[in-house]
C-alpha positions as CSV (number, residue, x, y, z in Angstrom):
1,M,151.7,-53.5,-69.2
2,S,153.4,-53.0,-65.9
3,M,154.7,-49.5,-64.9
4,S,158.3,-50.9,-65.0
5,I,157.9,-52.4,-68.5
6,A,156.2,-49.2,-69.7
7,G,159.0,-47.1,-68.4
8,S,161.6,-49.4,-70.1
9,V,159.8,-49.1,-73.4
10,L,159.6,-45.3,-73.2
11,S,163.3,-45.1,-72.3
12,A,164.1,-47.2,-75.3
13,V,162.0,-45.1,-77.6
14,Q,163.6,-42.0,-76.2
15,A,167.1,-43.4,-76.9
16,V,166.1,-44.0,-80.5
17,G,164.6,-40.5,-80.8
18,Q,167.9,-39.0,-79.6
19,M,169.8,-40.7,-82.5
20,F,168.2,-38.1,-84.8
21,G,169.6,-35.2,-82.7
22,G,172.1,-34.1,-85.3
23,Y,169.4,-32.6,-87.4
24,G,167.8,-30.8,-84.4
25,T,164.4,-30.2,-85.9
26,L,162.2,-31.1,-88.9
27,T,159.4,-28.8,-90.2
28,I,156.5,-29.8,-92.3
29,G,154.3,-26.8,-93.1
30,P,153.6,-25.0,-89.9
31,V,154.6,-27.9,-87.7
32,Q,158.1,-28.1,-86.2
33,L,159.1,-31.5,-84.9
34,S,161.9,-32.0,-82.4
35,G,163.2,-34.4,-79.8
36,L,161.2,-37.7,-79.6
37,E,158.9,-36.5,-82.4
38,L,161.8,-37.0,-84.8
39,P,162.5,-40.4,-86.5
40,E,165.7,-42.3,-86.4
41,T,166.3,-41.7,-90.1
42,M,164.7,-39.8,-93.0
43,P,164.6,-41.4,-96.4
44,V,165.8,-39.5,-99.5
45,G,166.1,-40.5,-103.1
46,G,164.1,-41.9,-105.9
47,R,164.6,-43.0,-109.5
48,Q,165.5,-41.7,-112.9
49,I,162.9,-42.3,-115.6
50,I,164.8,-44.1,-118.4
51,G,163.3,-44.4,-121.9
52,T,164.6,-47.6,-123.5
53,Q,164.5,-48.2,-127.3
54,T,165.9,-51.3,-128.9
55,M,168.0,-50.5,-132.0
56,V,168.5,-52.5,-135.1
57,G,171.2,-55.1,-134.4
58,G,170.2,-55.5,-130.7
59,G,171.7,-52.3,-129.3
60,L,169.9,-50.2,-126.7
61,C,169.2,-46.4,-126.8
62,L,168.7,-45.1,-123.3
63,D,167.2,-41.6,-122.7
64,A,167.3,-40.1,-119.2
65,M,163.8,-38.5,-119.0
66,G,163.9,-36.9,-115.5
67,P,163.9,-37.8,-111.8
68,V,161.0,-39.1,-109.7
69,E,161.3,-38.8,-106.0
70,N,160.2,-41.6,-103.7
71,S,157.5,-40.8,-101.1
72,I,159.0,-39.8,-97.8
73,V,157.7,-41.9,-95.0
74,W,158.7,-41.8,-91.3
75,R,157.4,-42.4,-87.8
76,G,157.9,-40.9,-84.4
77,I,156.1,-40.4,-81.0
78,F,154.4,-37.5,-79.3
79,T,154.7,-37.0,-75.5
80,G,153.6,-34.4,-73.0
81,P,150.4,-32.6,-72.3
82,N,150.0,-31.2,-75.9
83,R,150.4,-34.5,-77.7
84,S,146.8,-34.5,-78.9
85,V,147.2,-31.0,-80.2
86,R,150.3,-32.1,-82.2
87,V,148.3,-35.0,-83.6
88,R,145.5,-32.7,-84.7
89,L,147.9,-30.3,-86.4
90,L,149.5,-33.0,-88.5
91,D,146.2,-34.6,-89.3
92,S,144.9,-31.3,-90.5
93,L,147.6,-31.2,-93.1
94,R,146.5,-34.6,-94.3
95,K,142.9,-33.5,-94.5
96,S,143.7,-30.2,-96.3
97,G,145.7,-31.8,-99.2
98,A,147.7,-28.6,-99.3
99,V,151.2,-28.4,-100.7
100,V,153.6,-27.7,-97.8
101,T,157.4,-27.5,-97.3
102,L,159.1,-30.4,-95.7
103,A,162.6,-29.5,-94.5
104,W,165.4,-30.8,-92.4
105,D,169.1,-30.5,-92.4
106,V,170.0,-29.5,-96.0
107,F,166.9,-31.2,-97.5
108,S,163.8,-29.3,-98.6
109,Y,160.8,-30.6,-100.6
110,Q,157.4,-29.5,-101.6
111,V,155.0,-32.3,-100.5
112,I,151.5,-33.3,-99.9
113,V,150.7,-35.4,-96.8
114,A,149.2,-38.5,-98.3
115,A,148.7,-40.5,-95.1
116,F,148.8,-39.8,-91.4
117,T,147.8,-42.1,-88.5
118,A,148.4,-41.9,-84.7
119,D,147.7,-44.3,-81.9
120,T,146.1,-41.8,-79.4
121,R,145.9,-42.8,-75.8
122,S,145.5,-41.1,-72.4
123,V,149.2,-41.7,-71.5
124,D,152.6,-41.3,-73.1
125,P,153.8,-42.1,-75.7
126,V,151.5,-41.6,-78.7
127,P,153.1,-43.2,-81.8
128,Y,152.4,-41.7,-85.2
129,R,153.2,-42.5,-88.9
130,I,153.2,-40.1,-91.8
131,A,153.8,-40.4,-95.6
132,C,154.4,-37.5,-97.9
133,V,154.3,-37.5,-101.7
134,V,157.0,-35.3,-103.2
135,L,156.0,-32.8,-105.8
136,Q,159.4,-31.0,-106.0
137,D,162.9,-31.1,-104.6
138,N,163.7,-27.5,-103.7
139,A,167.4,-28.0,-104.7
140,A,167.4,-25.7,-107.6
141,P,169.9,-23.3,-109.3
142,S,171.2,-20.7,-107.0
143,G,169.2,-17.8,-108.5
144,V,166.0,-19.8,-108.0
145,I,167.0,-20.7,-104.4
146,L,167.6,-17.0,-103.6
147,A,164.2,-16.0,-104.9
148,S,162.6,-18.9,-103.1
149,L,164.4,-17.9,-99.9
150,V,163.1,-14.4,-100.0
151,A,159.5,-15.6,-100.6
152,Q,159.8,-18.4,-98.1
153,V,161.1,-16.3,-95.2
154,A,158.5,-13.6,-95.8
155,A,155.7,-16.2,-96.1
156,D,156.8,-18.0,-93.0
157,V,157.0,-14.8,-90.9
158,A,153.6,-13.7,-92.2
159,S,152.1,-17.1,-91.5
160,G,153.6,-17.2,-88.1
161,D,151.6,-14.1,-87.2
162,V,148.6,-16.3,-86.4
163,V,148.9,-15.4,-82.7
164,G,148.5,-11.6,-83.1
165,A,145.0,-11.7,-81.8
166,L,146.0,-13.4,-78.5
167,S,145.9,-11.4,-75.3
168,A,149.0,-9.1,-75.1
169,A,148.7,-9.2,-71.3
170,S,148.9,-13.0,-70.9
171,L,150.9,-13.8,-74.0
172,P,153.0,-10.8,-75.0
173,V,154.0,-11.9,-78.5
174,A,152.3,-9.3,-80.8
175,A,155.1,-6.7,-80.5
176,P,158.1,-9.0,-81.3
177,I,156.1,-10.7,-84.1
178,G,155.2,-7.3,-85.6
179,A,158.9,-6.2,-85.4
180,A,160.0,-9.4,-87.2
181,V,157.5,-9.0,-90.0
182,T,158.8,-5.4,-90.6
183,A,162.4,-6.5,-90.4
184,V,162.3,-9.3,-92.9
185,A,160.3,-7.2,-95.3
186,A,163.2,-4.6,-95.5
187,P,165.4,-4.6,-98.7
188,G,168.4,-6.8,-98.2
189,A,167.0,-8.7,-95.3
190,T,168.0,-12.1,-96.9
191,T,171.4,-10.9,-98.1
192,L,174.2,-12.1,-95.7
193,G,176.2,-9.4,-94.0
194,T,173.9,-6.4,-94.5
195,S,172.5,-4.5,-91.6
196,A,169.0,-5.4,-92.8
197,Y,170.0,-9.1,-92.7
198,N,171.3,-8.8,-89.1
199,A,168.1,-6.9,-88.1
200,G,165.9,-9.6,-89.8
201,L,167.8,-12.4,-88.1
202,S,167.6,-10.7,-84.7
203,G,163.9,-9.9,-85.2
204,V,163.0,-13.5,-86.1
205,A,165.1,-14.8,-83.2
206,S,163.4,-12.4,-80.7
207,A,160.0,-13.4,-82.0
208,G,160.8,-17.1,-81.7
209,A,162.0,-16.6,-78.1
210,A,158.9,-14.7,-77.2
211,I,156.7,-17.4,-78.8
212,G,158.7,-20.1,-76.9
213,A,158.1,-18.4,-73.6
214,A,154.4,-17.9,-74.3
215,L,154.1,-21.5,-75.3
216,A,155.6,-22.6,-72.0
217,T,153.1,-20.4,-70.2
218,A,150.2,-21.7,-72.2
219,N,151.2,-25.3,-71.7
220,N,151.5,-24.7,-67.9
221,T,148.0,-23.0,-67.9
222,L,146.6,-26.0,-69.9
223,G,148.1,-28.4,-67.4
224,Q,146.6,-26.5,-64.5
225,Y,143.1,-26.6,-66.0
226,G,143.7,-30.3,-66.7
227,A,144.4,-30.9,-63.1
228,T,141.3,-28.9,-62.1
229,L,139.1,-30.9,-64.5
230,L,140.6,-34.2,-63.1
231,G,139.4,-33.1,-59.7
232,F,135.9,-32.7,-61.0
233,S,135.9,-36.3,-62.0
234,Q,136.6,-37.5,-58.4
235,P,133.3,-38.0,-56.5
236,A,134.8,-37.1,-53.2
237,T,136.0,-33.7,-54.4
238,M,133.3,-32.9,-57.0
239,P,132.0,-29.4,-56.2
240,A,128.3,-28.7,-56.4
241,S,128.8,-25.5,-58.5
242,V,128.3,-26.3,-62.1
243,P,129.6,-22.8,-63.2
244,N,133.0,-23.8,-61.8
245,L,133.1,-26.8,-64.1
246,A,132.0,-24.6,-67.1
247,A,134.7,-22.1,-66.3
248,A,137.3,-24.8,-66.1
249,V,136.2,-26.3,-69.4
250,S,136.2,-22.9,-71.1
251,G,139.6,-22.1,-69.7
252,A,141.1,-25.4,-70.9
253,A,139.6,-24.9,-74.4
254,S,141.1,-21.4,-74.5
255,A,144.5,-22.6,-73.3
256,G,144.4,-25.4,-75.8
257,G,143.8,-23.0,-78.6
258,D,146.7,-20.9,-77.5
259,V,149.0,-23.9,-77.4
260,A,147.9,-24.9,-81.0
261,N,148.4,-21.4,-82.4
262,L,151.7,-20.9,-80.6
263,T,153.0,-24.3,-81.7
264,S,152.1,-23.4,-85.3
265,A,153.8,-20.0,-85.0
266,A,156.9,-21.6,-83.5
267,G,157.2,-23.9,-86.5
268,Y,157.0,-21.0,-89.0
269,F,159.5,-18.8,-87.1
270,G,161.8,-21.7,-86.6
271,R,162.0,-22.4,-90.3
272,A,162.4,-18.7,-91.1
273,G,165.3,-18.5,-88.8
274,V,167.0,-21.6,-90.3
275,N,166.4,-20.2,-93.8
276,L,168.0,-16.9,-92.9
277,Q,171.0,-18.6,-91.4
278,N,171.4,-20.4,-94.7
279,A,171.3,-17.2,-96.7
280,S,174.3,-16.2,-98.8
281,A,175.7,-12.9,-100.1
């Protein structure tokens, strides 16, 4: 494929991805999707189980026995230097068989990732496809929603603390994450209008901003190591010192781990922020 054709294809795919911009983001477990990673549409719906009994005289007795949700299937593309990390994160959900929350706009479901495939390559874009089996629609009576919200926000913020062990000097996220964990655990933190709610919302937002800044730094570092390693592959510039190559590989692996952890944390804190914004008095 020529560069001009490849560019045209990527531009077309980007235009399609932007059509989903009204939702902003979609989260599945710890993974937050946005931009080109989002599909054009997300399917919702299912069927009602109908029990049918034929009566004497030819009449029918129909019993509504409960709803069954269709599987939710979509596709998107990954771009950028951390595309392979994003693929691994989603594929890990498929391998684990864990029940995770799938949420976008006003929709929220408990799902299991039944299938995930990606067409990995050395250049953008990397298309992926995913299918989720729905266990539960989280649209429940208001009392249940409130209880779920409290538990979900607390669980997301706790799960987002996966980066606490990272270097505070290079990635200063431990303090804002710790403050957010404390803030959302306070009584009334999910009750709209209370001082605890405002503190919780502020704490989650601050942690999310710190994680975003750290992720940008980690991505930049990973890109620099990638450029260094590319230089090692050029015979004309290949240095004789093997330790330099080992250091570059080690640095790239560490930066890649930081990107993965921070991306996961960003997903959890992003969903916690959305859930808090949807809280009611």
